[in-house]
C-alpha positions in Angstrom: -203.0 -67.8 15.0 -202.3 -64.6 16.8 -199.8 -66.2 19.3 -196.1 -66.1 18.5 -194.7 -69.6 18.0 -191.0 -70.3 18.7 -188.7 -71.0 15.8 -188.3 -74.7 15.5 -184.8 -74.3 14.0 -182.1 -74.9 16.6 -180.1 -71.9 17.8 -176.5 -71.7 16.4 -173.8 -73.0 18.7 -171.6 -70.3 20.2 -168.3 -69.9 18.4 -165.3 -71.3 20.2 -162.7 -68.7 21.2 -159.1 -69.4 22.1 -157.9 -67.5 25.1 -154.1 -67.0 25.4 -153.1 -66.5 29.0 -149.8 -65.5 30.3 -148.2 -68.5 32.1 -146.4 -66.2 34.4 -149.6 -64.7 35.7 -151.2 -61.3 35.4 -148.6 -58.6 35.7 -149.4 -55.5 37.7 -150.7 -52.7 35.6 -148.8 -49.4 35.9 -150.7 -46.6 37.4 -151.5 -43.5 35.3 -148.8 -40.9 35.4 -149.6 -38.0 37.7 -149.2 -34.5 36.3 -145.8 -33.1 37.0 -144.3 -36.4 38.0 -141.5 -37.9 35.9 -142.1 -41.3 34.4 -140.3 -44.3 35.8 -138.5 -47.1 34.1 -140.6 -49.9 32.7 -141.4 -52.4 35.4 -140.9 -56.0 34.2 -143.1 -57.3 37.0 -142.4 -59.8 39.7 -140.8 -63.0 38.5 -142.8 -66.2 38.8 -142.0 -69.1 41.0 -140.7 -71.0 38.0 -138.3 -68.3 36.9 -136.9 -67.5 40.4 -134.6 -70.6 40.5 -133.2 -69.7 37.1 -132.7 -66.1 38.2 -130.9 -67.1 41.3 -128.7 -69.5 39.3 -127.9 -66.8 36.8 -126.8 -64.5 39.6 -124.7 -67.2 41.1 -123.0 -67.9 37.8 -122.3 -64.1 37.3 -120.7 -63.9 40.8 -118.3 -66.8 40.2 -115.5 -64.6 39.0 -115.8 -62.5 42.1 -115.8 -65.6 44.3 -112.7 -66.8 42.4 -110.8 -63.6 42.9 -111.7 -63.6 46.6 -110.4 -67.2 47.0 -107.2 -66.4 45.2 -106.5 -63.3 47.3 -107.3 -65.2 50.5 -105.0 -68.1 49.6 -102.2 -65.6 48.5 -102.5 -63.9 51.9 -101.8 -67.3 53.7 -99.1 -68.3 51.2 -97.2 -65.0 51.6 -97.6 -64.3 55.3 -97.2 -67.9 56.6 -95.0 -69.5 54.0 -92.8 -66.5 53.0 -92.7 -64.1 55.8 -92.9 -66.4 58.9 -91.1 -69.4 57.4 -88.7 -68.4 54.6 -87.6 -65.0 56.2 -87.2 -66.4 59.7 -83.5 -65.6 59.7 -83.9 -61.9 58.8 -86.2 -60.0 61.2 -85.8 -56.6 59.4 -86.8 -58.2 56.1 -89.8 -59.8 57.8 -91.0 -56.4 59.2 -90.5 -54.4 56.0 -92.1 -57.0 53.7 -95.0 -57.5 56.2 -95.8 -53.8 56.4 -95.6 -53.2 52.7 -97.6 -56.3 51.9 -100.4 -55.4 54.3 -100.6 -51.8 53.0 -101.0 -53.2 49.4 -103.5 -55.9 50.3 -105.7 -53.4 52.2 -105.8 -50.9 49.3 -106.3 -53.7 46.8 -109.2 -55.3 48.7 -110.7 -51.8 49.4 -110.6 -50.8 45.8 -112.0 -54.1 44.6 -114.9 -53.9 47.1 -115.7 -50.4 45.9 -115.8 -51.2 42.2 -118.0 -54.3 42.9 -120.6 -52.7 45.1 -120.7 -49.2 43.7 -123.5 -48.6 41.1 -122.0 -47.0 38.0 -124.9 -44.6 37.6 -128.2 -44.8 35.7 -130.4 -42.4 33.7 -132.4 -40.1 36.0 -136.2 -40.5 35.9 -136.7 -37.1 34.4 -135.0 -38.3 31.2 -137.6 -41.2 30.7 -140.5 -40.8 28.3 -144.1 -41.3 29.2 -146.4 -43.7 27.5 -147.9 -41.0 25.4 -144.5 -39.8 24.2 -143.5 -43.3 23.3 -146.8 -43.7 21.3 -145.9 -40.4 19.4 -142.6 -41.9 18.4 -144.2 -45.1 17.3 -146.7 -43.2 15.1 -144.0 -41.3 13.2 -144.4 -41.6 9.5 -140.8 -40.9 8.4 -137.4 -40.7 9.8 -137.3 -36.9 9.8 -140.6 -36.8 11.7 -139.1 -39.2 14.2 -136.0 -37.0 14.6 -138.1 -33.9 15.1 -140.3 -35.6 17.7 -137.2 -36.7 19.6 -135.7 -33.2 19.5 -138.9 -31.6 20.7 -139.1 -34.2 23.6 -135.5 -33.5 24.6 -136.3 -29.8 24.8 -139.6 -30.4 26.6 -137.9 -32.7 29.3 -135.0 -30.3 29.7 -132.4 -32.8 28.4 -129.4 -31.0 27.2 -127.3 -33.3 25.0 -124.4 -32.7 22.6 -123.9 -36.2 21.3 -125.9 -37.6 18.4 -126.6 -41.0 16.9 -125.4 -42.2 13.5 -128.6 -40.8 12.0 -127.8 -37.4 13.4 -130.7 -37.7 15.9 -131.0 -37.3 19.6 -129.9 -40.7 21.1 -132.8 -42.7 22.4 -132.9 -46.1 24.1 -135.9 -48.2 23.0 -135.4 -50.7 25.9 -135.3 -48.2 28.8 -137.6 -45.7 27.0 -135.4 -42.8 27.8 -133.2 -40.2 26.1 -129.6 -41.1 26.5 -127.4 -38.6 28.2 -124.0 -37.8 26.6 -121.5 -40.8 26.8 -124.1 -43.2 28.2 -124.9 -46.6 26.7 -127.3 -49.5 27.3 -125.8 -52.5 29.0 -127.4 -55.8 27.9 -126.1 -57.6 31.0 -127.3 -55.1 33.5 -130.4 -54.3 31.4 -130.1 -50.6 32.0 -128.5 -47.5 30.6 -125.2 -46.7 32.3 -123.8 -43.2 32.7 -120.4 -42.8 30.9 -120.3 -46.5 30.3 -116.9 -48.0 29.7 -117.6 -51.7 29.6 -119.2 -54.5 31.6 -116.5 -56.3 33.6 -117.3 -60.0 34.6 -114.4 -60.0 37.1 -116.3 -57.4 39.2 -119.8 -58.5 38.1 -120.7 -54.9 37.5 -120.7 -52.2 34.8 -117.8 -49.8 34.9 -119.2 -46.4 34.5 -119.1 -42.8 35.8 -119.3 -43.4 39.5 -117.0 -46.4 39.8 -114.4 -45.8 37.0 -111.9 -44.4 39.5 -112.3 -47.4 41.7 -111.7 -49.7 38.7 -108.5 -47.9 37.8 -107.3 -48.1 41.4 -108.2 -51.8 41.5 -106.0 -52.4 38.4 -103.1 -50.3 39.8 -103.1 -51.9 43.2 -103.6 -55.4 41.7 -100.5 -54.8 39.5 -98.5 -53.5 42.5 -99.7 -56.4 44.7 -98.6 -59.1 42.1 -95.3 -57.4 41.3 -94.3 -57.0 45.0 -95.1 -60.7 45.7 -93.1 -61.8 42.6 -90.1 -59.6 43.5 -90.0 -60.6 47.2 -90.3 -64.3 46.5 -88.0 -64.5 43.4 -84.9 -65.4 45.3 -86.7 -68.1 47.3 -88.1 -69.5 44.1 -84.6 -69.8 42.6 -83.3 -71.4 45.8 -86.0 -74.0 45.7 -85.4 -74.6 42.0 -81.6 -74.9 42.2 -81.1 -76.3 45.7 -84.0 -78.7 46.0 -82.6 -80.9 48.8 -81.6 -78.0 51.1 -84.9 -76.3 50.5 -86.8 -79.4 51.5 -85.0 -79.4 54.9 -85.4 -75.7 55.6 -88.9 -74.9 54.1 -90.7 -78.2 54.2 -94.2 -78.0 52.7 -94.0 -74.2 52.5 -92.0 -74.5 49.4 -95.1 -75.5 47.4 -96.9 -72.4 48.4 -93.9 -70.3 47.5 -93.7 -71.9 44.0 -97.4 -71.4 43.3 -97.7 -67.9 44.6 -94.6 -66.9 42.5 -96.1 -68.3 39.3 -99.6 -66.9 39.9 -98.3 -63.4 40.7 -96.2 -63.4 37.5 -99.2 -64.5 35.4 -101.6 -62.0 36.9 -99.1 -59.2 36.7 -98.7 -59.8 32.9 -102.4 -59.8 32.3 -103.3 -56.9 34.6 -100.4 -54.8 33.3 -101.7 -54.4 29.8 -105.2 -53.6 31.0 -104.0 -51.0 33.5 -101.7 -49.1 31.0 -104.4 -49.2 28.4 -107.0 -47.6 30.7 -104.5 -45.1 31.9 -104.0 -44.0 28.3 -107.8 -43.7 27.9 -108.0 -41.5 31.0 -105.3 -39.2 29.7 -107.3 -38.8 26.4 -110.7 -38.7 28.2 -112.1 -41.7 26.3 -114.0 -44.8 27.3 -113.5 -48.2 25.8 -116.6 -47.8 23.7 -115.5 -44.3 22.5 -112.1 -45.7 21.5 -113.8 -48.2 19.1 -116.4 -45.7 17.9 -115.8 -42.0 18.1 -118.7 -39.9 19.4 -120.8 -37.9 16.9 -121.7 -34.4 17.9 -124.4 -31.8 16.9 -122.5 -30.7 13.8 -122.7 -34.3 12.5 -118.9 -34.6 12.9 -117.1 -37.5 14.5 -114.4 -36.4 16.8 -112.5 -39.0 18.9 -111.0 -36.2 21.1 -114.3 -34.4 21.5 -114.3 -34.8 25.3 -110.6 -34.2 25.8 -109.7 -31.2 28.0 -106.0 -31.7 28.3 -104.2 -34.5 30.1 -104.2 -32.9 33.6 -107.9 -31.8 33.4 -108.8 -35.3 32.1 -107.1 -36.8 35.1 -109.0 -34.4 37.4 -112.3 -35.3 35.8 -111.9 -38.9 37.0 -109.8 -38.5 40.2 -110.8 -35.1 41.5 -109.0 -31.9 42.1 -107.0 -33.0 45.2 -104.0 -35.1 44.3 -103.8 -36.3 47.9 -107.1 -38.2 47.4 -106.1 -39.8 44.1 -104.7 -43.0 45.6 -107.7 -43.5 47.9 -110.8 -45.3 46.7 -113.1 -42.4 47.7 -115.7 -40.7 45.5 -113.9 -37.6 44.2 -114.9 -37.5 40.5 -116.1 -34.2 39.1 -119.5 -33.7 37.5 -122.9 -35.4 37.6 -122.4 -38.0 34.8 -125.1 -36.2 32.7 -123.3 -33.3 31.1 -119.7 -33.0 30.1 -117.6 -30.1 28.7 -116.3 -30.7 25.2 -113.7 -29.2 22.9 -116.2 -28.3 20.1 -115.3 -25.1 18.2 -118.6 -23.5 19.1 -118.5 -24.6 22.7 -117.4 -21.9 25.1 -117.4 -24.1 28.2 -114.3 -24.8 30.2 -113.1 -27.5 32.5 -114.6 -25.8 35.5 -118.0 -26.0 33.9 -118.4 -29.8 34.4 -122.0 -30.1 35.5 -122.6 -26.3 35.0 -122.4 -24.3 31.9 -120.4 -21.1 32.4 -119.9 -18.5 29.7 -116.5 -18.5 28.3 -114.7 -15.8 26.3 -117.1 -14.1 23.9 -116.4 -14.9 20.3 -114.5 -12.2 18.4 -115.9 -11.6 14.9 -113.6 -12.6 12.1 -112.3 -9.6 10.2 -110.3 -9.1 7.1 -108.5 -5.9 6.4 -107.0 -5.4 2.9 -104.1 -3.0 3.4 -104.8 0.7 2.6 -103.0 2.3 -0.3 -100.0 4.6 0.1 -100.6 8.2 -0.3 -98.1 11.0 -1.0 -94.9 10.8 1.0 -95.1 7.0 1.2 -97.7 7.0 4.0 -100.5 4.5 4.5 -103.7 6.3 5.2 -107.2 5.0 6.3 -110.0 7.5 6.4 -111.6 8.2 9.8 -115.0 7.4 8.3 -113.9 3.8 7.9 -112.8 3.6 11.5 -116.1 5.0 12.7 -118.0 2.6 10.5 -116.1 -0.3 12.0 -116.8 0.8 15.5 -120.4 1.6 14.9 -121.5 -1.6 13.2 -120.7 -5.2 14.0 -120.9 -6.1 10.3 -120.1 -3.5 7.7 -118.2 -3.0 4.5 -116.5 0.2 3.4 -114.8 0.5 0.0 -112.8 3.4 -1.4 -110.7 3.5 -4.5 -107.3 5.1 -4.6 -105.3 6.8 -7.3 -104.2 4.5 -10.1 -100.6 5.6 -9.7 -100.4 4.7 -6.0 -98.4 1.6 -5.0 -99.3 -1.2 -2.6 -97.4 -2.1 0.4 -95.8 -5.6 0.5 -95.4 -7.0 4.0 -96.9 -4.3 6.2 -94.6 -3.2 9.0 -94.5 0.2 10.5 -95.4 2.5 13.4 -98.9 3.6 14.1 -99.5 7.2 14.9 -102.3 7.6 17.5 -102.9 11.2 16.6 -105.2 12.1 13.7 -104.0 14.4 11.0 -105.9 17.6 10.2 -107.7 16.0 7.3 -109.1 13.3 9.6 -107.0 10.5 8.3 -105.3 7.8 10.4 -101.6 7.8 9.4 -99.3 4.8 9.4 -95.7 5.6 8.6 -93.6 2.6 7.4 -90.3 1.8 8.9 -87.1 2.5 7.1 -86.6 -1.2 6.2 -89.8 -1.4 4.1 -89.4 -1.7 0.4 -91.8 0.3 -1.7 -92.8 -1.0 -5.1 -93.7 1.7 -7.6 -94.6 -0.2 -10.8 -95.8 -3.6 -9.7 -99.0 -3.8 -7.8 -99.0 -6.5 -5.1 -101.8 -6.8 -2.6 -101.6 -8.3 0.9 -104.3 -8.9 3.5 -103.9 -8.2 7.2 -106.2 -10.7 8.8 -107.2 -10.5 12.5 -107.9 -13.9 14.0 -110.3 -14.7 16.9 -107.5 -13.8 19.4 -107.0 -10.4 17.8 -103.6 -11.2 16.3 -102.8 -9.6 13.0 -101.5 -11.8 10.1 -100.3 -10.6 6.7 -101.3 -12.8 3.8 -100.4 -12.2 0.1 -103.3 -12.1 -2.3 -103.7 -12.1 -6.1 -103.0 -9.1 -8.2 -105.8 -6.6 -8.6 -106.3 -2.9 -9.2 -105.5 -0.7 -6.1 -108.4 -1.1 -3.8 -108.8 -0.2 -0.1 -111.4 -2.4 1.5 -112.4 -2.8 5.1 -114.5 -5.9 5.8 -115.9 -6.8 9.3 -118.2 -9.7 9.8 -118.7 -13.1 11.2 
């Protein structure tokens, strides 16, 4: 009939869909990037209640070495002050005063340096060096390695990131975990989960990364720890020998203090041996301006050349870069390092920066074009002559080539040495008169080149035989 009848066939059952949910809950979405605002580091989100105990336990385990060092130093203070100074040195007041003053000076500097290296952040990449989500997507869509390199180079220019160091692929260094362009000498720390400026290493004994801002404190910590252990071992050595050789007399005089003296002597010897090698090694690294990572793998620069001494500025300047310009502040754990941890002067051949340009690029001495002057030919009267047109051509153009041929009977000068006449002759020629000691060769034609290096110094170099030719070449 005319009415629509419902389809008697049953409707198909809805398809079952498996929904995968995050057991940690929905993470907060990052807000869109405002124009002109630098992107921030990727936010891992707030940890769930199940992960928080594991996170706190991990932090506690990481801090165990720091707790151990604190307990050792606290016990050594009691052992030295009470057992050694107040008990073993009771018969000599002068020795008590001197040892107590020196010991407290060392322990104060040691604890101060250790506190600074533990609680001072080593430095991280600034937000302006981090890539936005769109830039990360552009890198992910790169079809080839060359395209990926070109995108990274353009992003570095766009963000104003000036870098000299390159990766093994000769590309701008990029951290895929922090989503940022790595500044020179920075590396990603897998323990801290962040890129550290001028990273040296991650030290478990301080539970911190050793980098640009706390490297001086780490060196002072090693130096004062070595001095602390050596002083304790030296001042307790004779009491240790007395206990070891005269056990009965020592029991009557020292009592239970002898056990503290024995243990503090042994522990100071062991720590001084282990700290000594580490301290002298890092001191050698500072003198050569290298980090521990750069010592194992030399940095690669823009010219795709690996140079282990690429950042070295001389031993004194290398020390100043870490400890500052004032030597009076070197022993104090105060922030005196030079620079910003982002840019560093280097010793590259094409780099005109100097030590004073740390953090700022100042123009150095302008490059002098390399020039080669093949010695002019002797004229009559055994005089070397260069036409004035050649001198004018050299001064008028930064890169020119003037060639004139001489008489076939003229001889070449071997080992140019003579006096230069500032006055021009009437025929407009510059006259150079050889000294009396110069030997002239009439028959054999020997050519020499007088080369001017970048400093303007002339060097005479012998060249192969050729027909007499006067050639002035100036160019880069």
